[in-house]
C-alpha positions in Angstrom: -53.4 -31.2 -34.4 -50.3 -29.5 -33.1 -48.9 -30.1 -29.6 -47.0 -26.8 -29.6 -48.7 -23.8 -28.1 -48.4 -20.2 -29.4 -45.7 -19.5 -26.8 -43.7 -22.5 -27.9 -43.9 -21.5 -31.5 -42.8 -18.0 -30.7 -39.8 -19.3 -28.7 -38.8 -21.6 -31.5 -39.1 -18.8 -34.0 -36.9 -16.6 -31.8 -34.2 -19.3 -31.4 -34.2 -19.9 -35.2 -33.8 -16.2 -35.8 -30.9 -16.0 -33.3 -29.2 -19.0 -34.9 -29.6 -17.4 -38.4 -28.2 -14.1 -37.0 -25.2 -15.9 -35.5 -24.6 -17.8 -38.8 -24.7 -14.6 -40.8 -22.4 -12.8 -38.4 -19.9 -15.8 -38.5 -20.1 -15.8 -42.3 -19.5 -12.0 -42.4 -16.4 -12.3 -40.1 -15.0 -15.1 -42.3 -15.3 -12.8 -45.4 -13.4 -9.9 -43.7 -9.7 -9.6 -44.4 -7.3 -10.0 -41.5 -6.3 -6.5 -40.6 -3.2 -5.4 -38.7 -5.2 -5.1 -35.5 -6.2 -8.8 -35.8 -2.6 -9.8 -36.4 -1.5 -7.7 -33.4 -3.9 -9.7 -31.2 -2.6 -13.0 -32.8 0.9 -11.9 -31.9 -0.1 -11.1 -28.3 -1.9 -14.4 -27.9 1.1 -16.1 -29.4 3.4 -14.5 -26.9 1.2 -15.8 -24.1 1.3 -19.2 -25.7 5.1 -19.0 -26.0 5.7 -18.3 -22.3 3.3 -21.0 -21.4 5.0 -23.6 -23.5 8.4 -22.3 -22.5 7.4 -22.9 -18.9 6.2 -26.4 -19.6 9.3 -27.4 -21.5 11.7 -26.0 -18.9 10.1 -27.9 -16.1 12.2 -30.9 -16.9 15.4 -28.8 -17.0 14.7 -26.9 -13.8 13.9 -29.9 -11.7 17.5 -31.3 -11.4 18.7 -27.9 -10.3 16.1 -27.8 -7.6 17.3 -31.3 -6.5 20.9 -30.2 -6.5 20.1 -27.1 -4.4 18.3 -29.2 -1.8 14.9 -27.8 -2.3 13.5 -31.1 -3.7 14.5 -34.6 -2.7 16.3 -36.6 -5.4 15.8 -40.0 -4.0 12.7 -42.0 -4.8 11.2 -42.5 -1.3 8.7 -45.1 -0.6 5.5 -43.8 0.9 5.3 -47.0 3.0 8.2 -45.6 5.1 6.0 -42.9 6.5 5.4 -43.2 10.2 2.7 -40.6 10.6 0.5 -38.3 8.4 3.1 -35.5 8.4 5.9 -37.7 7.2 3.5 -39.1 4.6 2.8 -35.7 3.1 6.5 -34.7 3.5 7.5 -37.7 1.4 4.7 -37.2 -1.1 5.4 -33.5 -1.7 9.2 -33.3 -1.5 10.3 -35.4 -4.4 11.3 -34.3 -7.9 8.2 -35.9 -9.4 5.9 -33.8 -7.2 7.2 -30.6 -8.9 6.1 -31.9 -12.3 2.9 -33.5 -10.9 1.9 -30.2 -9.3 2.1 -28.4 -12.6 0.1 -30.9 -14.6 -2.5 -31.3 -11.8 -3.0 -27.5 -11.9 -3.1 -27.6 -15.7 -5.8 -30.3 -15.7 -8.0 -28.6 -13.0 -7.6 -25.2 -14.7 -8.6 -26.5 -18.1 -11.5 -28.7 -16.9 -13.1 -26.5 -14.2 -12.2 -23.0 -15.3 -12.4 -23.2 -19.1 -16.0 -21.9 -19.0 -14.9 -18.5 -17.6 -13.8 -17.3 -21.1 -17.4 -18.0 -22.3 -18.9 -16.2 -19.4 -16.6 -13.1 -19.0 -15.0 -12.8 -22.4 -11.8 -14.2 -24.0 -9.7 -11.0 -23.7 -10.6 -10.5 -20.0 -9.9 -14.1 -19.0 -6.7 -14.3 -21.1 -5.4 -11.2 -19.3 -6.4 -12.4 -15.9 -5.0 -15.9 -16.4 -1.7 -14.4 -17.6 -1.6 -12.2 -14.5 -2.5 -15.2 -12.3 0.3 -17.3 -13.9 2.8 -14.5 -13.6 2.0 -13.7 -9.9 2.2 -17.4 -9.0 5.6 -17.8 -10.7 6.9 -14.7 -8.9 5.8 -16.0 -5.6 7.1 -19.5 -6.4 10.6 -18.0 -7.2 10.9 -17.0 -3.5 10.1 -20.4 -2.1 12.8 -22.4 -0.4 11.0 -25.5 0.7 9.3 -28.2 -1.4 5.8 -27.8 -0.2 5.6 -24.0 -0.9 7.3 -24.6 -4.3 4.8 -27.3 -5.3 1.8 -25.3 -4.0 2.7 -22.3 -6.1 3.6 -24.5 -9.0 0.1 -26.0 -8.8 -1.5 -22.5 -8.7 0.6 -21.4 -11.7 -0.6 -24.6 -13.5 -4.2 -23.6 -13.0 -3.5 -20.2 -14.7 -1.7 -22.0 -17.6 -4.7 -24.4 -18.0 -7.1 -21.5 -18.3 -4.8 -19.7 -20.7 -4.5 -22.8 -23.0 -8.3 -23.1 -23.4 -8.7 -19.3 -23.8 -5.9 -18.8 -26.4 -7.2 -21.6 -28.7 -10.8 -20.5 -28.5 -9.8 -16.8 -29.0 -7.7 -17.6 -32.1 -10.4 -19.7 -33.7 -13.0 -17.0 -33.3 -10.8 -14.0 -34.1 -9.1 -15.0 -37.3 -11.1 -15.6 -40.6 -11.3 -19.3 -41.5 -9.0 -18.9 -44.6 -6.2 -17.6 -42.3 -6.7 -19.8 -39.2 -4.1 -22.3 -40.2 -1.4 -19.6 -40.5 -2.5 -18.0 -37.2 -2.3 -21.3 -35.3 1.0 -22.2 -37.0 2.4 -18.8 -35.9 1.0 -19.3 -32.4 
């Protein structure tokens, strides 16, 4: 005696057919040669990845200049010296470590909480919007002359970079046939 109803059997059959269709589409894509249009997309994704990694690496080199210009504090202040809530946040967000922490906090939150957007709205769309988000945040950040504004916009840029990281890797793995993925990731 079967526990499944006719409706359950039909749903399972439809899911099996969908999985088989997805597997055959994936196998077909893997058999296709990588055309110039695929490599153009790989180049564009790699440029996005380049600017993102360039930004991450230069954070350590930019921070001493921000300390020297007086935007960030160079001394390691003890948070126990704070007399009220305002001085606590001033000490917390004015040091050189806060600039780096703002970026990586944004990266973490963007990756964890916004990574699903590429699945929902499409890889190309989310890659484009995350790149625009990151660019706009960096342009606004360039005009900040106090630590709080600088760190706030650094955090917002970090969210864009986090979304971009997830999207680029997923996009590349789906776009390029499996026999060329290693080369595409190496290029990226």
